[in-house]
N, C-alpha and C positions, 0 to 999 in steps of 0.2 A: 505494500501500498505505499502510496507516494506520500510524502509530508504534507502535500496540498490537502489530503484527505482528512487529516486529524481535526482542522476545524469543525468539519461536520460530525465527527465521531465526538467531540467534546460537546457540540450542541445538542445532539441527541441524546445524548449521556447525562445531560441537566435535569431530564424528565424525572420527576419523583416516583411515578409508576414502574417506569423502567428500574430504577435503581433498588425498587423493592424486591425485585426479582432477580437481579444479575448479583455476581460477588466481586464482579471488578469496576473500581471507581475511575473513571475518565473527565478528570477535571480539568487538564491542560493538553498540551502536544507533547509535555514528556511523559505523562500518563498516556497518552494515545501511542506514543513510541513503545512504551514497555509493552502497552496491551498487542500491537502487531506483534513484537518479537516473542510473547507468549503464543501466539497464534501460529508463527514461524518454528517455534520449538515444536508443537503437538503435531505440525506435518511431517517434520523431519523425524521424529519420533514415530511416526505412524499410529498415534493413539488418541489424536483429536484433529479434527477437520473443520476447520471455520469458514463459511463464506458470507462476505458481505453481500447482500441483497440491495441491487441498484435499479434505478427506474429511469429509462431512457429519458432523455431530457431534450427537446427540438433545438436543434443548432447547436448541440455540445456532444462532445465524444465521451464526455465523462457522465455517469448517470449521478443521479440524486441518492445520497444513501435512505433506504427506506426501512432497513431491517438486517438481521444478520440470523443465519443458520449454521448449527454444529453439529458434527456428529462425533460423541465421546465416547470413551471408556471401552475405546475398540482394542482388544487383547487377541491375540494369536492363538486359537483353539477356544475360545470362549465365543459362544455364538450368539452372543448378544450385545447391543450397544445402546448408548443412549442419544436421543436428539435433543435439540433444545433452540429456543428460537426468542428474539425479540423483534417488535416493530416499533418504530419510531412514531411517535405521538401525531405527526402530522400525517402519518399515512394508516392510520388504524380506523377498521372499519371498512378497508376497501379489499377485504381478501388477501392482502400479501403475506401473513403467517402461514395460510394452508397452502397456498402456491409455491413458497419456499420450503416447506416441510415436504410436499408431494416432489417438487424436483432433489431436494436432499435424498430423500428416500430411495428415490428411481436410483441416484447415483450409487448411493451405498451398496443397493441390491446387484448393481451392474458390477461394481467396483471390489466388493467383497460377497461373492455368490455363497460361500462357505457350504457349497451342496444344498442349498435351498432352506437351509436352517438358520438363517441369520434373523434374530427378532430384535426388533427396534422397541423400547418402552419409552414412555413419556415419564418425567420425573417430577415434574411441577404444573400447577394448573396455568 
């Protein structure tokens, strides 16, 4: 994620409803950089796969940050993983989370077929 994305992440993270359900606080660009590095470590370790959910913006090659989806607790030989997501306050009520989770689970089942026995469970409301 480019440093130009940190302001959007910081802005979205100020939402009290979002903070109620997330464990990472992103108050400034330094926090944003730490958060992104944590996402990169998860990908490198192969146990956490986070995806920014972006909405196309007319006249822009970058999308607007509207959410985040993650596949976590991926363990070799363990047939279950967890999914999580959040939606930015300005994008709630538009079906962002269900579409993001549908895309994420499709990706997960394609990427980790595990003989058809991968189970994904929801851990928070």
